[in-house]
C-alpha positions as CSV (number, residue, x, y, z in Angstrom):
1,M,0.0,0.0,0.0
2,F,1.1,3.6,-0.6
3,D,2.3,5.1,2.7
4,L,2.5,8.9,2.5
5,D,4.3,9.1,5.8
6,N,7.2,6.9,4.5
7,W,7.6,9.0,1.4
8,H,7.5,12.2,3.5
9,E,10.3,10.8,5.5
10,V,12.3,9.9,2.4
11,F,12.0,13.4,1.0
12,S,12.9,14.9,4.4
13,T,16.0,12.8,4.6
14,L,17.2,13.8,1.1
15,Q,16.6,17.5,1.9
16,K,18.7,17.5,5.0
17,N,21.9,17.1,3.0
18,P,21.2,18.8,-0.3
19,L,24.9,19.0,-1.4
20,R,25.5,15.3,-0.7
21,T,22.2,14.4,-2.4
22,A,23.1,16.5,-5.5
23,M,26.6,15.0,-5.8
24,T,25.3,11.5,-5.5
25,A,22.6,12.1,-8.1
26,W,25.1,13.6,-10.5
27,G,26.8,10.2,-11.0
28,V,23.6,8.6,-12.0
29,F,22.5,11.6,-14.1
30,W,25.8,11.5,-16.1
31,G,25.6,7.8,-16.7
32,A,22.0,8.0,-18.0
33,F,22.9,11.0,-20.1
34,M,25.9,9.4,-21.7
35,L,24.0,6.2,-22.3
36,V,21.3,7.9,-24.3
37,V,23.7,10.2,-26.2
38,M,26.2,7.5,-27.1
39,L,23.5,5.2,-28.3
40,G,21.9,7.9,-30.3
41,I,25.1,9.0,-31.9
42,G,26.0,5.4,-32.7
43,R,22.7,4.9,-34.3
44,G,23.1,8.2,-36.3
45,L,26.6,7.1,-37.4
46,E,25.3,3.8,-38.6
47,G,22.5,5.5,-40.5
48,G,25.0,7.9,-42.1
49,V,27.4,5.1,-43.2
50,T,24.5,3.1,-44.6
51,R,23.1,6.1,-46.4
52,N,26.5,6.8,-48.0
53,M,27.2,3.2,-49.1
54,A,27.2,3.1,-52.8
55,G,23.6,4.1,-53.3
56,L,22.1,0.7,-54.1
57,T,20.3,-2.1,-52.2
58,A,22.2,-4.4,-49.9
59,N,21.9,-7.5,-52.1
60,N,23.6,-6.0,-55.2
61,V,26.6,-7.4,-57.0
62,Y,28.5,-5.3,-59.5
63,V,30.7,-6.8,-62.2
64,W,32.9,-5.3,-64.9
65,G,35.7,-6.4,-67.3
66,G,39.3,-6.5,-66.2
67,N,42.6,-7.9,-67.5
68,T,43.5,-11.5,-67.6
69,S,46.3,-12.7,-65.3
70,R,46.3,-16.4,-66.1
71,P,46.9,-18.2,-69.4
72,H,43.9,-19.9,-70.9
73,A,43.1,-21.5,-74.3
74,G,46.4,-20.3,-75.7
75,L,45.5,-16.6,-75.4
76,A,47.8,-13.9,-74.3
77,L,48.1,-12.6,-70.7
78,A,47.0,-9.1,-69.7
79,R,44.2,-9.3,-72.3
80,R,41.4,-6.8,-71.8
81,I,38.0,-8.2,-71.1
82,R,35.1,-6.1,-72.4
83,L,31.6,-7.0,-71.4
84,N,28.9,-6.6,-74.1
85,A,25.1,-6.6,-74.5
86,D,25.1,-10.4,-75.2
87,D,26.3,-11.0,-71.7
88,V,23.1,-9.5,-70.2
89,P,20.6,-12.2,-71.2
90,A,23.1,-14.9,-70.1
91,V,23.4,-13.3,-66.6
92,R,19.6,-12.9,-66.3
93,E,19.3,-16.7,-66.7
94,L,21.6,-17.5,-63.8
95,P,20.0,-18.9,-60.7
96,G,19.4,-16.4,-57.9
97,V,19.3,-13.3,-60.2
98,E,16.3,-11.0,-59.8
99,A,17.4,-8.1,-62.0
100,V,20.3,-7.0,-64.2
101,A,21.0,-3.3,-65.0
102,P,23.8,-2.9,-67.6
103,N,25.3,0.5,-68.1
104,V,27.9,2.3,-70.2
105,E,29.5,5.7,-69.9
106,V,30.9,8.2,-72.3
107,G,34.7,7.9,-72.0
108,G,34.5,5.2,-69.4
109,W,34.2,5.2,-65.6
110,R,33.7,8.7,-64.2
111,Q,34.7,10.4,-67.5
112,G,32.5,13.3,-68.6
113,T,31.7,15.2,-71.7
114,N,30.3,18.6,-72.6
115,V,26.5,19.0,-72.2
116,S,24.9,22.2,-73.4
117,Y,21.5,24.0,-73.0
118,G,21.3,27.1,-75.2
119,E,24.5,29.1,-74.5
120,Q,25.2,27.2,-71.2
121,V,27.9,24.5,-71.4
122,S,29.4,22.3,-68.7
123,N,31.0,19.0,-68.3
124,F,28.9,16.1,-66.9
125,G,28.9,12.4,-66.8
126,V,26.7,10.8,-69.5
127,R,25.5,7.2,-68.9
128,G,23.4,4.7,-70.7
129,E,20.9,2.8,-68.5
130,T,17.9,0.5,-68.7
131,P,14.6,0.7,-66.7
132,D,16.0,-2.1,-64.5
133,Y,18.2,0.7,-62.9
134,L,15.2,1.4,-60.6
135,K,15.4,-2.2,-59.3
136,V,19.0,-1.9,-58.2
137,A,19.1,1.8,-57.1
138,V,17.4,3.9,-54.5
139,D,17.3,7.2,-56.4
140,R,14.0,8.2,-58.1
141,P,12.9,11.1,-60.3
142,Y,11.3,14.0,-58.4
143,L,10.2,15.6,-61.6
144,G,8.9,13.8,-64.7
145,R,9.7,10.1,-65.1
146,F,12.6,7.6,-65.6
147,I,13.5,5.7,-68.8
148,N,10.9,3.1,-69.8
149,E,10.8,0.1,-72.1
150,T,9.4,2.1,-75.0
151,D,12.4,4.4,-74.9
152,L,14.6,1.4,-75.3
153,I,12.6,-0.2,-78.1
154,E,12.2,3.0,-80.1
155,R,15.7,4.3,-79.2
156,R,14.2,7.6,-78.2
157,K,16.5,10.6,-77.7
158,V,15.4,11.4,-74.2
159,V,17.4,11.9,-71.0
160,V,17.0,12.0,-67.2
161,I,19.2,14.5,-65.6
162,G,20.6,15.0,-62.1
163,Q,19.6,18.0,-60.0
164,A,23.1,19.6,-60.3
165,V,22.8,19.4,-64.1
166,R,19.5,21.2,-63.9
167,H,20.7,24.0,-61.6
168,V,23.9,24.6,-63.7
169,L,22.4,24.6,-67.1
170,I,18.7,25.5,-66.8
171,P,17.3,28.7,-65.0
172,D,15.2,27.9,-62.0
173,S,12.3,29.8,-63.6
174,V,12.2,27.3,-66.5
175,D,10.4,23.9,-66.2
176,P,13.1,21.5,-67.4
177,I,10.7,18.8,-68.5
178,G,10.4,19.0,-72.3
179,E,13.5,21.1,-72.7
180,Y,16.4,19.9,-75.0
181,L,20.0,19.3,-74.2
182,R,22.8,18.9,-76.7
183,I,25.4,16.2,-76.2
184,R,28.1,15.7,-78.8
185,G,26.0,17.4,-81.4
186,V,22.9,15.2,-80.6
187,Y,19.7,16.8,-79.1
188,F,18.0,15.0,-76.3
189,Q,14.7,15.9,-74.6
190,I,14.5,16.0,-70.8
191,V,11.9,13.7,-69.4
192,G,12.9,13.6,-65.8
193,V,15.0,15.1,-63.0
194,M,16.6,13.0,-60.2
195,A,18.0,14.0,-56.8
196,S,20.2,11.5,-55.0
197,V,19.0,10.4,-51.5
198,L,22.6,9.5,-50.6
199,G,25.4,11.6,-49.3
200,G,29.1,12.2,-50.0
201,D,30.8,11.4,-53.3
202,E,28.2,9.1,-54.6
203,A,25.5,11.7,-54.3
204,E,27.6,14.3,-56.1
205,R,28.3,11.9,-58.9
206,A,24.6,11.0,-59.3
207,D,23.5,14.6,-59.3
208,N,26.0,15.5,-62.0
209,T,25.0,12.7,-64.4
210,V,22.8,12.6,-67.5
211,I,21.1,9.3,-68.1
212,V,20.3,8.2,-71.7
213,P,18.4,5.0,-72.7
214,F,20.9,2.2,-73.1
215,T,20.0,1.4,-76.7
216,T,20.0,5.1,-77.7
217,F,23.4,5.5,-76.1
218,Q,24.8,2.7,-78.2
219,L,23.5,4.3,-81.4
220,A,24.1,8.0,-80.7
221,F,27.7,7.6,-79.3
222,N,28.8,4.7,-81.5
223,A,29.2,2.4,-78.5
224,G,28.2,-0.8,-80.4
225,G,27.3,-3.5,-77.9
226,R,29.8,-2.4,-75.2
227,V,28.8,-2.6,-71.6
228,G,30.8,-0.8,-69.0
229,S,29.5,-2.7,-66.0
230,M,26.4,-4.5,-64.7
231,A,24.5,-4.2,-61.5
232,V,23.0,-7.6,-60.5
233,R,20.4,-7.8,-57.8
234,A,20.1,-11.1,-56.0
235,Q,16.8,-12.7,-55.2
236,E,15.5,-12.5,-51.7
237,G,17.1,-15.3,-49.7
238,A,19.8,-16.0,-52.3
239,D,23.5,-16.1,-51.3
240,A,25.0,-13.0,-52.8
241,E,28.5,-14.3,-52.2
242,E,27.8,-17.5,-54.2
243,L,26.1,-15.4,-56.9
244,E,29.2,-13.2,-57.1
245,K,31.4,-16.3,-57.7
246,L,29.0,-17.6,-60.3
247,L,28.9,-14.3,-62.1
248,R,32.7,-14.1,-62.3
249,R,33.1,-17.7,-63.5
250,T,30.3,-17.4,-66.1
251,L,31.5,-14.1,-67.6
252,A,35.2,-15.3,-67.6
253,L,34.2,-18.4,-69.6
254,R,32.1,-16.4,-72.0
255,H,35.1,-14.2,-72.8
256,Q,37.6,-17.1,-73.0
257,A,39.4,-16.4,-69.7
258,H,40.3,-18.8,-67.0
259,P,37.3,-19.3,-64.7
260,E,39.5,-18.9,-61.6
261,D,41.4,-15.8,-62.9
262,P,40.9,-13.2,-60.1
263,R,41.6,-10.2,-62.4
264,A,39.7,-11.2,-65.5
265,I,36.3,-10.0,-64.1
266,G,36.1,-7.4,-61.4
267,S,33.3,-7.5,-58.9
268,F,32.0,-5.7,-55.8
269,N,29.5,-7.4,-53.5
270,L,27.6,-4.7,-51.5
271,S,26.1,-7.3,-49.2
272,K,29.6,-8.0,-47.8
273,Q,30.0,-4.3,-47.0
274,Y,26.6,-4.2,-45.3
275,D,27.5,-7.3,-43.2
276,R,30.7,-5.7,-42.1
277,V,29.0,-2.5,-41.2
278,R,26.3,-4.3,-39.2
279,T,28.9,-6.4,-37.4
280,L,31.0,-3.3,-36.7
281,F,28.1,-1.3,-35.3
282,R,26.8,-4.3,-33.2
283,G,30.3,-4.3,-31.6
284,I,30.2,-0.5,-31.1
285,Q,26.7,-0.7,-29.6
286,G,27.8,-3.5,-27.3
287,F,30.8,-1.4,-26.2
288,V,28.7,1.6,-25.6
289,W,26.3,-0.4,-23.4
290,F,29.2,-1.8,-21.5
291,V,30.8,1.6,-20.8
292,C,27.5,3.3,-19.9
293,V,26.3,0.5,-17.7
294,C,29.6,0.6,-15.9
295,T,29.2,4.3,-15.5
296,L,25.7,3.8,-14.1
297,L,26.9,1.1,-11.7
298,A,29.6,3.5,-10.5
299,G,26.9,6.0,-9.9
300,A,24.9,3.4,-8.1
301,L,28.0,2.5,-6.0
302,G,28.1,6.1,-5.0
303,V,24.5,6.0,-4.0
304,S,25.2,2.9,-1.9
305,N,28.0,4.5,-0.1
306,I,26.0,7.6,0.7
307,M,23.1,5.5,1.9
308,L,25.5,3.6,4.2
309,I,26.6,7.0,5.7
310,S,22.9,8.0,6.0
311,V,22.1,4.7,7.8
312,K,25.0,5.3,10.2
313,E,23.7,8.7,11.0
314,R,20.2,7.4,11.6
315,T,21.2,4.4,13.7
316,R,19.4,5.9,16.7
317,E,16.3,6.5,14.6
318,F,16.2,2.9,13.4
319,G,16.6,1.7,16.9
320,V,13.6,3.7,18.1
321,R,11.6,2.4,15.2
322,K,12.4,-1.3,16.0
323,A,11.8,-0.7,19.7
324,L,8.3,0.5,18.8
325,G,7.6,-2.5,16.7
326,A,8.9,-1.8,13.2
327,T,9.8,-4.9,11.3
328,P,13.1,-5.5,9.4
329,G,11.0,-5.5,6.2
330,S,9.7,-2.0,6.9
331,V,13.2,-0.7,7.6
332,I,14.5,-2.3,4.4
333,A,11.6,-0.8,2.4
334,L,12.3,2.7,3.7
335,V,16.0,2.6,2.7
336,L,15.2,1.1,-0.7
337,Q,12.6,3.8,-1.3
338,E,15.2,6.4,-0.6
339,A,17.8,4.8,-2.9
340,G,15.3,4.1,-5.6
341,L,13.9,7.6,-5.6
342,L,17.3,9.2,-5.8
343,T,18.4,6.9,-8.6
344,A,15.2,7.0,-10.6
345,F,14.9,10.8,-10.5
346,A,18.5,11.5,-11.4
347,G,18.3,8.9,-14.2
348,Y,15.1,10.3,-15.5
349,L,16.7,13.8,-15.7
350,G,19.7,12.2,-17.5
351,V,17.5,10.5,-20.1
352,V,15.5,13.7,-20.7
353,A,18.7,15.7,-21.1
354,G,20.2,13.1,-23.4
355,V,17.1,13.1,-25.7
356,G,17.2,16.9,-25.7
357,G,20.9,16.9,-26.7
358,L,20.1,14.4,-29.5
359,E,17.3,16.7,-30.7
360,L,19.7,19.6,-30.9
361,L,22.3,17.6,-32.7
362,S,19.7,16.3,-35.2
363,R,19.2,19.9,-36.4
364,Y,22.8,20.0,-37.5
365,T,22.4,16.7,-39.5
366,A,19.1,17.6,-41.1
367,S,20.8,18.5,-44.4
368,G,21.6,14.8,-45.0
369,E,25.2,15.5,-45.7
370,G,28.3,14.2,-43.9
371,P,28.9,10.9,-42.1
372,L,26.2,11.3,-39.4
373,A,22.5,10.9,-40.0
374,A,19.9,12.2,-37.5
375,P,20.8,10.6,-34.1
376,S,17.9,8.8,-32.4
377,V,17.2,6.3,-29.6
378,N,14.6,3.6,-30.3
379,L,11.9,2.6,-27.8
380,T,13.7,-0.7,-26.9
381,A,16.9,1.1,-25.9
382,A,14.9,3.7,-23.8
383,L,13.0,0.9,-22.0
384,A,16.3,-1.0,-21.5
385,A,17.9,2.2,-20.0
386,A,14.9,2.6,-17.7
387,L,15.3,-1.0,-16.5
388,V,19.0,-0.5,-15.9
389,L,18.2,2.6,-13.8
390,V,15.7,0.7,-11.7
391,L,18.1,-2.2,-11.1
392,A,20.9,0.2,-10.3
393,G,18.7,1.9,-7.7
394,L,17.7,-1.4,-6.1
395,L,21.3,-2.6,-6.1
396,A,22.4,0.7,-4.5
397,G,20.0,0.3,-1.6
398,I,20.3,-3.4,-0.8
399,A,23.5,-3.2,1.3
400,P,22.5,-0.2,3.3
401,A,19.0,-1.6,3.8
402,R,20.3,-4.9,5.1
403,H,22.7,-3.1,7.4
404,A,19.8,-1.0,8.8
405,A,17.6,-4.1,9.3
406,R,20.3,-5.8,11.4
407,I,20.6,-2.9,13.9
408,R,19.6,-4.1,17.4
409,P,17.4,-1.6,19.3
410,V,19.4,-1.7,22.5
411,V,22.7,-1.0,20.7
412,A,21.0,1.6,18.5
413,L,19.6,3.5,21.5
414,R,23.1,3.7,23.1
415,S,24.7,5.2,20.0
416,E,25.6,8.9,20.0
């Protein structure tokens, strides 16, 4: 039952020594504050790294042609392997493949060319893509549309531009949809504008790119059947690492290279990077919990020491209580209430201050740039922190409470 007199005594005891109470509460406050802030920043850092990772879904594998490093079928070493459009259907038929998005760029990887609109001219990357790009990437047009199958079949001269291309070449007062750009003497109509949802270098690259239908690119820029690279999305539940090995082996054999040649076909498995990031941040999160729980326990130890001093000072009081019929359980409950109240209140203030600090920090990360996403603490972590605080308060009060319960009335009444 709720005993108002007991709680009144608890508050009175804490108020008698305000400085000691404040210093004791500070340790618990700081532990709770650091727990929330470090968990929030860790979560924000994980979100920022994930946001900036390559820009595609986690189960993507990328392959491109390399140079042979092993002899095979009597062919020379250091032979350049060039992927082509005929490789795309063969890759689509492999088990575990959900989508294949071939692409080719003017001048090769990260090479640009002059793109003009009226009198405005600037250098941007120009890339040929298929509609399957939307299946392997996270970026979407915010104006107009993306390339479709009809564009491929009819080899339409249309483009989807990045937002940086729009801002550099086209005045803000002009609707870019329907306008024409000139690339190497060929005019293309703008049908969409994209803005990258990523950050860092990948976002800058995407925003400074002009995307042309793959078949139109081959015709307009005399690319023939050349494919610069392919993004392959694995089916749900498929082993991306095994698919990567299968892709390398299949493409190597198609181009008369040794199937185990490590340099004939280059590859990048995004799922490996995601697994490493998840493992890293699980370790960081575990370390954060360890450090913060130790800090909370140190604060709880301070509470316990202060409570022991308080019990020593109140020895006579406890002796009178027991002489008047107070049970050991009631004495223990009184001490535990005092320790629990001090710990819970200080911990609550620490959690509130931590959440407030994360909210202020999130304002500086709202732009979506840099390595840190908006820091936050999920409900599970908050409930776990509250549970740790309650346990810390109970642990802090157990030793003083047992000491108070063992005081003999006769001895207590003699104490000065």
